[in-house]
C-alpha positions as semicolon CSV with decimal commas, in nm:
position;residue;x (nm);y (nm);z (nm)
1;M;1,589;0,681;-0,930
2;G;1,514;1,059;-1,118
3;L;1,279;1,304;-0,959
4;V;0,976;1,207;-1,202
5;D;1,043;0,854;-1,078
6;I;1,024;0,928;-0,705
7;R;0,712;1,179;-0,817
8;R;0,555;0,874;-0,944
9;L;0,640;0,636;-0,654
10;V;0,505;0,939;-0,438
11;L;0,221;0,941;-0,589
12;L;0,126;0,585;-0,655
13;I;0,185;0,554;-0,260
14;A;-0,054;0,820;-0,176
15;A;-0,309;0,675;-0,453
16;I;-0,249;0,302;-0,269
17;T;-0,259;0,423;0,082
18;L;-0,631;0,594;-0,006
19;A;-0,767;0,297;-0,135
20;C;-0,665;0,066;0,139
21;A;-0,779;0,319;0,379
22;G;-1,133;0,366;0,178
23;L;-1,094;-0,012;0,214
24;G;-1,022;-0,041;0,578
25;L;-1,316;0,238;0,670
26;W;-1,550;-0,035;0,479
27;L;-1,426;-0,368;0,641
28;G;-1,420;-0,140;1,026
29;S;-1,770;-0,031;0,992
30;T;-1,855;-0,376;0,881
31;V;-1,738;-0,574;1,153
32;A;-1,688;-0,325;1,462
33;D;-1,946;-0,116;1,639
34;D;-1,722;0,154;1,835
35;V;-1,530;0,482;1,667
36;G;-1,205;0,351;1,773
37;S;-1,176;-0,015;1,647
38;I;-1,292;0,149;1,293
39;V;-1,031;0,431;1,340
40;L;-0,759;0,165;1,416
41;I;-0,871;-0,083;1,114
42;T;-0,892;0,189;0,894
43;L;-0,565;0,344;1,005
44;G;-0,390;0,000;0,963
45;C;-0,504;-0,072;0,643
46;A;-0,333;0,257;0,496
47;V;0,022;0,192;0,671
48;L;-0,045;-0,160;0,530
49;G;-0,086;-0,054;0,181
50;S;0,187;0,234;0,211
51;F;0,446;-0,062;0,165
52;A;0,230;-0,232;-0,153
53;P;0,421;-0,020;-0,416
54;G;0,758;-0,076;-0,266
55;T;0,710;-0,469;-0,199
56;I;0,589;-0,472;-0,552
57;R;0,883;-0,292;-0,711
58;W;1,131;-0,538;-0,471
59;L;0,910;-0,840;-0,577
60;A;0,950;-0,786;-0,942
61;G;1,289;-0,693;-0,956
62;S;1,400;-1,011;-0,753
63;T;1,186;-1,233;-1,047
64;R;1,380;-1,049;-1,273
65;R;1,697;-1,113;-1,134
66;A;1,591;-1,455;-1,082
67;R;1,561;-1,525;-1,443
68;A;1,853;-1,362;-1,588
69;P;2,079;-1,559;-1,773
70;R;2,432;-1,605;-1,633
């Protein structure tokens, strides 16, 4: 994996993490009344979102390997 690929992956992780944190903030403010619960939901969504790019790459690679002729 080259330097350009790593930079793209880091930017993708950051963007998805921020998007998931935003969704977590919305969800937390919708279902919770206290600030602690809202922060906990927001951080949980952000952490889970940070795993999305790697998981997607892993799944795409495993399906590509499964389809390869032998």
